[in-house]
TORKOL-895517 format. One record per residue: x, y, z of N, C-alpha, C in turn; residue number from 1; residue in three letters. Coordinates in steps of 0.2 Angstrom, whole numbers, plus 2048, in hexadecimal, padded with zeros to 3 digits. Last residue first. Example, Ala and Ser with C-alpha at 12.3 -4.5 7.8 and 13.67 -1.06 7.14 Angstrom:
# TORKOL-895517
   n.xx   n.yy   n.zz   ca.xx   ca.yy   ca.zz   c.xx   c.yy   c.zz     n   res
    840    7F5    823     844     7FB     824    840    800    827     2   SER
    842    7E4    827     83E     7EA     827    842    7F0    827     1   ALA
# end
This chain:
# TORKOL-895517
   n.xx   n.yy   n.zz   ca.xx   ca.yy   ca.zz   c.xx   c.yy   c.zz     n   res
    858    7DF    85D     857     7D8     862    85E    7D4    85F   188   ARG
    857    7E9    856     85B     7EA     85B    85B    7E3    860   187   ASN
    84E    7E6    84C     854     7E7     84A    859    7E6    850   186   ILE
    842    7E5    854     845     7DF     850    84B    7E0    84F   185   ALA
    841    7F3    857     842     7EE     85C    844    7E8    859   184   GLU
    83F    7F8    849     845     7FA     84D    846    7F4    853   183   VAL
    832    7F2    847     838     7F0     843    83F    7F2    846   182   MET
    82A    7F9    851     82B     7F1     851    831    7EF    84C   181   ARG
    82B    806    84B     82D     805     853    82F    7FD    853   180   GLU
    825    805    840     82C     808     83F    82F    805    846   179   ASP
    818    802    843     81B     7FD     83F    823    7FE    840   178   ILE
    815    80E    84A     815     808     84E    819    803    84A   177   ASN
    815    817    83E     81A     818     843    81B    812    848   176   SER
    80A    812    838     810     811     834    816    812    839   175   LEU
    800    816    841     801     80F     840    808    80E    83D   174   TRP
    802    824    840     803     821     847    804    819    845   173   GLN
    7FC    825    834     803     827     835    806    824    83B   172   LEU
    7F0    821    836     7F3     81E     831    7FB    81F    832   171   LEU
    7EA    82B    83F     7EC     824     842    7F0    81F    83D   170   GLY
    7EB    835    837     7F0     836     83C    7F0    82E    83F   169   ARG
    7E0    832    82E     7E6     832     82C    7EC    832    831   168   TYR
    7D6    824    836     7D7     82B     835    7DF    82B    832   167   THR
    7D6    818    839     7D2     819     833    7D3    820    832   166   GLU
    7DA    816    846     7DF     813     840    7DC    815    839   165   ARG
    7D0    81B    84E     7D6     81F     84D    7DA    81D    847   164   PHE
    7C0    817    849     7C5     815     84C    7CB    819    84A   163   GLY
    7B4    812    83C     7B5     815     842    7BC    813    845   162   ARG
    7B3    813    82B     7B4     80F     831    7B5    813    837   161   ARG
    7B3    81B    820     7AE     81D     824    7AE    818    82B   160   ARG
    7C3    820    819     7BF     81B     81B    7B9    81E    820   159   SER
    7C9    82B    817     7C9     827     811    7C4    821    813   158   ASN
    7CB    838    820     7C6     833     820    7C5    830    81A   157   GLY
    7D6    841    81F     7D3     83E     827    7CE    839    826   156   ILE
    7D6    846    813     7DB     840     814    7D9    83C    81B   155   SER
    7CF    851    813     7CC     84C     810    7D0    845    812   154   MET
    7DB    85A    814     7D5     858     81A    7D1    853    819   153   GLN
    7E9    85A    80F     7E2     857     80C    7DF    856    813   152   TYR
    7F4    860    816     7F2     862     810    7EB    860    80D   151   ALA
    7F7    85A    823     7F3     860     822    7F1    862    81C   150   THR
    7FF    84F    81C     7FA     84E     822    7F6    854    824   149   GLU
    807    84E    813     800     84F     811    7FB    84F    817   148   TYR
    813    84B    818     812     851     814    80B    853    813   147   THR
    812    83E    81C     811     844     822    811    84B    81E   146   GLU
    815    837    812     80D     838     813    80C    83D    818   145   LEU
    822    838    811     81E     83A     80C    817    83B    80E   144   PHE
    826    831    81D     828     839     81C    823    83C    816   143   ALA
    820    825    81A     81E     828     820    820    82F    81F   142   ARG
    82A    821    810     822     821     80F    81F    825    814   141   VAL
    835    821    817     835     825     811    82D    826    80F   140   GLN
    832    817    821     835     81E     823    834    823    81D   139   ARG
    830    80B    81A     82B     80E     81E    82C    816    820   138   LEU
    83D    80A    813     837     80B     80F    831    80E    814   137   LEU
    845    808    81F     847     80D     81A    840    80F    816   136   ASP
    83F    7FC    824     83F     802     828    841    808    824   135   LEU
    843    7F3    81A     83B     7F5     81B    83B    7FB    820   134   MET
    851    7F4    81A     84E     7F6     814    846    7F8    816   133   ARG
    852    7EE    828     854     7F5     826    851    7F7    820   132   PHE
    84E    7E1    825     84A     7E5     829    84D    7ED    829   131   ARG
    857    7DD    81B     850     7DD     81A    84C    7E2    81E   130   LEU
    862    7DD    823     862     7E1     81E    85B    7E2    81B   129   HIS
    85F    7D4    82D     860     7DA     82F    860    7DF    829   128   LEU
    860    7C9    825     859     7CA     828    859    7D2    82B   127   ARG
    86D    7C9    820     868     7C9     81C    861    7CB    81E   126   GLN
    873    7C6    82E     874     7CD     829    86F    7CD    824   125   ASP
    86E    7B9    830     86D     7BF     834    86E    7C5    831   124   ARG
    869    7B1    821     86D     7B3     826    86B    7B8    82B   123   THR
    85C    7A7    81C     85F     7AD     81D    863    7AE    822   122   LEU
    856    79B    81D     85C     79A     819    860    7A2    81A   121   LYS
    84A    79C    823     84F     799     827    856    79A    824   120   ARG
    83F    7A8    820     842     7A3     81C    849    7A1    821   119   ASP
    837    7B2    827     836     7AA     829    83A    7A6    825   118   LEU
    83A    7BD    81F     83E     7BC     825    83D    7B5    828   117   LEU
    830    7BC    816     837     7BC     814    83B    7BA    81A   116   ALA
    824    7C0    81E     825     7B9     81B    82C    7B7    819   115   ASP
    828    7CD    821     827     7C8     826    827    7C1    824   114   GLY
    828    7D3    814     82E     7D3     818    82D    7CD    81D   113   VAL
    81A    7D2    811     81F     7CE     80D    826    7CD    810   112   LEU
    816    7DB    81B     813     7D3     81C    818    7CF    817   111   LYS
    81B    7E6    816     81D     7E3     81D    81B    7DC    81E   110   SER
    814    7E7    80B     81B     7E6     80A    81E    7E3    811   109   VAL
    807    7EA    811     808     7E4     80C    80F    7E3    80C   108   GLU
    80A    7F7    817     808     7F1     81B    809    7EA    817   107   SER
    80D    7FE    80B     813     7FD     810    810    7F7    815   106   VAL
    800    7FE    805     805     7FB     803    80B    7FA    807   105   ALA
    7FA    807    80E     7F8     801     80F    7FD    7FC    80B   104   ASP
    7FF    814    80B     800     811     811    7FF    809    812   103   ALA
    7FA    815    7FD     801     814     7FE    802    811    805   102   ILE
    7EC    815    800     7EE     80F     7FD    7F6    80F    7FE   101   GLY
    7EB    822    806     7E9     81B     80A    7EC    815    806   100   ALA
    7EE    829    7FB     7F2     82A     801    7F1    823    806    99   LEU
    7E3    827    7F3     7E9     826     7F1    7EE    826    7F6    98   TRP
    7D8    82C    7FA     7D9     824     7F9    7E0    823    7F7    97   THR
    7DB    839    7FB     7DC     835     801    7DB    82E    800    96   GLU
    7DA    83E    7EE     7E0     83E     7F1    7E1    839    7F7    95   PRO
    7D0    832    7E3     7D1     838     7E7    7D7    837    7EB    94   ARG
    7D1    82C    7D2     7D3     82B     7DA    7D4    831    7DD    93   LEU
    7CE    82E    7C5     7C9     82D     7CA    7CB    82C    7D1    92   TYR
    7D9    82D    7BD     7D7     833     7BF    7D1    834    7C4    91   GLU
    7E8    825    7BF     7E0     824     7BF    7DD    82A    7C2    90   GLU
    7F6    820    7C1     7F2     824     7BB    7EB    822    7BA    89   ASP
    7FC    822    7D0     7F8     81D     7CC    7F5    822    7C7    88   VAL
    80B    82A    7D4     804     829     7D5    802    823    7D1    87   GLY
    818    830    7D5     815     82E     7CF    80E    82D    7CF    86   ARG
    81F    832    7E1     81C     838     7DE    817    837    7D8    85   THR
    822    825    7E6     81D     829     7E9    81A    82F    7E6    84   LEU
    82C    822    7DD     826     81F     7DE    820    822    7E0    83   VAL
    836    82B    7E1     834     82B     7DA    82D    828    7D9    82   TRP
    839    826    7EF     836     82D     7ED    833    82D    7E7    81   ALA
    840    81B    7F2     838     81A     7F0    836    820    7EE    80   VAL
    850    817    7EE     84B     81B     7F1    845    819    7EE    79   THR
    859    80D    7E9     85C     812     7EE    856    815    7F1    78   ASP
    858    7FB    7E8     856     802     7E6    857    807    7EB    77   VAL
    85D    7EE    7EA     861     7F4     7EC    85F    7FB    7E9    76   ASP
    84F    7E5    7F1     855     7E5     7EC    859    7EC    7EE    75   SER
    844    7E4    7FA     848     7DD     7F7    84D    7DF    7F3    74   PHE
    840    7F1    7FA     842     7ED     801    846    7E7    7FF    73   VAL
    83C    7F5    7ED     841     7F8     7F1    844    7F5    7F7    72   PHE
    833    7EB    7EA     83A     7EB     7E6    83F    7EF    7EA    71   GLU
    829    7F0    7F2     82C     7E8     7F3    833    7E8    7EF    70   SER
    826    7FB    7EC     828     7FB     7F3    82B    7F5    7F4    69   PHE
    822    7F7    7DF     828     7FA     7E0    82B    7FB    7E6    68   PRO
    816    7F0    7E4     81B     7EC     7E0    822    7F0    7E0    67   VAL
    80E    7F8    7EB     811     7F3     7EF    817    7F0    7EB    66   VAL
    807    801    7E3     80D     803     7E6    811    7FD    7EA    65   PHE
    7FC    7FA    7DE     801     7FD     7D9    807    800    7DC    64   PHE
    7F5    7F6    7E9     7F8     7F1     7E5    7FD    7F4    7E0    63   PHE
    7F1    802    7EE     7F6     7FD     7F2    7F9    7F9    7EE    62   GLU
    7E9    807    7E5     7EF     80A     7E5    7F4    806    7E9    61   VAL
    7DE    7FD    7E6     7E2     7FE     7E0    7E9    801    7E0    60   LEU
    7DA    7FF    7F3     7DE     7F8     7F2    7E2    7F9    7EB    59   GLU
    7D6    80C    7F2     7DC     80B     7F6    7DF    804    7F5    58   ALA
    7CB    809    7EA     7D0     80D     7E7    7D6    80C    7EB    57   GLY
    7C2    801    7F2     7C5     7FE     7EC    7CB    802    7E9    56   ALA
    7BF    80B    7FC     7C3     805     7FD    7C5    801    7F7    55   GLN
    7BB    817    7F4     7C0     817     7FA    7C4    810    7FA    54   SER
    7B1    811    7EC     7B7     814     7E9    7BC    815    7EE    53   GLU
    7A8    80D    7F5     7AB     809     7F0    7B1    80B    7EE    52   PHE
    7A4    819    7FB     7A6     814     7FF    7AA    80E    7FB    51   MET
    7A0    821    7F0     7A5     823     7F4    7A8    81D    7F8    50   TRP
    794    819    7ED     79A     81A     7E8    7A0    81C    7EB    49   ARG
    78C    81C    7F8     78F     815     7F7    795    814    7F1    48   LEU
    78A    82A    7F6     78D     827     7FC    790    820    7FB    47   ASP
    784    82A    7E9     78B     82D     7EB    78E    82A    7F1    46   GLU
    77E    81C    7E2     77C     822     7E6    783    824    7E8    45   PRO
    781    818    7D1     782     817     7D7    782    81C    7DC    44   LEU
    783    81C    7C3     77B     81B     7C7    77D    819    7CE    43   GLU
    790    81E    7BF     78D     823     7C2    786    822    7C5    42   THR
    79D    816    7BF     796     814     7C1    793    81A    7C3    41   LYS
    7AA    818    7BD     7A6     81C     7B9    79F    81A    7B9    40   THR
    7B1    810    7C6     7B1     818     7C7    7AD    81B    7C2    39   ALA
    7AE    803    7C2     7AC     806     7C8    7AB    80D    7C8    38   LEU
    7B6    803    7B5     7AF     802     7B6    7AB    804    7BC    37   THR
    7C3    806    7BA     7C0     80A     7B5    7B8    809    7B5    36   GLN
    7C4    7FA    7C2     7C4     801     7C5    7C1    806    7C0    35   TRP
    7C5    7F0    7B8     7C0     7F0     7BD    7BF    7F7    7C1    34   GLU
    7D1    7F4    7B3     7CB     7F4     7AF    7C5    7F4    7B3    33   ALA
    7DA    7F3    7BD     7D9     7FA     7BB    7D2    7FA    7B6    32   LEU
    7D9    7E5    7C0     7D7     7EA     7C5    7D6    7F1    7C2    31   MET
    7E0    7E1    7B4     7D9     7E0     7B5    7D6    7E4    7BA    30   GLN
    7EC    7E6    7B6     7E9     7E8     7B0    7E2    7E7    7B1    29   ARG
    7F0    7DF    7C2     7F0     7E6     7C1    7EC    7E9    7BB    28   GLY
    7F1    7D2    7BC     7EC     7D4     7C1    7EB    7DB    7C2    27   LEU
    7FC    7D3    7B3     7F6     7D1     7B1    7F0    7D3    7B6    26   SER
    806    7D6    7BD     804     7DB     7B8    7FE    7DA    7B5    25   GLN
    806    7CA    7C4     805     7D0     7C8    803    7D5    7C3    24   VAL
    80A    7C0    7BB     803     7C1     7BD    801    7C7    7C2    23   GLN
    817    7C5    7B8     812     7C5     7B3    80B    7C5    7B6    22   ALA
    81D    7C3    7C5     81B     7C9     7C4    817    7CA    7BD    21   LEU
    81D    7BA    7D2     81A     7B9     7CA    818    7BF    7C7    20   ASP
    821    7B8    7DE     825     7BC     7DA    823    7BB    7D2    19   ARG
    819    7B4    7E7     81D     7AF     7E3    821    7B2    7DF    18   ARG
    814    7C0    7EC     818     7BC     7F0    81B    7B7    7EC    17   LYS
    80E    7C4    7E1     813     7C7     7E2    818    7C4    7E7    16   LEU
    803    7BB    7E2     807     7BC     7DC    80E    7BF    7DE    15   ALA
    7FD    7C1    7ED     800     7B9     7EE    804    7B9    7E8    14   VAL
    7FA    7CE    7E9     7FF     7CC     7EF    802    7C6    7EF    13   MET
    7F0    7CA    7DF     7F7     7CD     7DD    7FC    7CC    7E3    12   GLY
    7E6    7C6    7E7     7E9     7C1     7E3    7F0    7C3    7E0    11   GLU
    7E3    7D2    7EC     7E5     7CD     7F1    7E9    7C7    7ED    10   LYS
    7DE    7D9    7E1     7E4     7DB     7E6    7E7    7D6    7EA     9   SER
    7D3    7D1    7DE     7D9     7D1     7DA    7DF    7D4    7DD     8   LEU
    7CB    7D4    7E9     7CD     7CE     7E8    7D3    7CD    7E3     7   HIS
    7C9    7E2    7E7     7CC     7E0     7ED    7CF    7D9    7EC     6   ILE
    7C2    7E1    7DB     7C9     7E5     7DA    7CC    7E3    7E2     5   ILE
    7B7    7DA    7DF     7BB     7D7     7DA    7C1    7DA    7D9     4   THR
    7B1    7E3    7E8     7B4     7DC     7EA    7B9    7D9    7E5     3   ASN
    7AD    7ED    7DF     7B2     7EE     7E4    7B5    7E8    7E6     2   GLN
    7A4    7E6    7D6     7AA     7E9     7D3    7AF    7EA    7DA     1   LEU
# end
């Protein structure tokens, strides 16, 4: 089930890149159905269940946030604050999984922006506009996530993988690094 959710999420990113919103919605419904099944599997050992829920849950949240985040970057929506406060209507998601998924969504949108910037038809002003929008998204999300840095001690470990990037502070630093790279690209 975990692999199915992750696979559906990746398919959704491809559909989003093609701007096939009907397919994106269909895949989202499939992911929620698979998530319901995974989240209610009580026969799994708790440790294994926690691992599956953390990874698959973050993919689920990422998927549901990447759409409005990409709309923000590629259109003239003023803010993403309303999106950040809504959450995913899923009672089985732990706060640390929800927060990790939001940050992962920023990463996916940065890939979409990178792909869009490869279009040779874009003017310099259009490229700058995309970079500024991505920077704005990044900063709004990072500011939102920083409010939780000390509120959820569990946020420190949504993953059991080793490394600073897997900690909550590592995640915030990673977002700062993307910010720095975007500013460097704008200043070139």
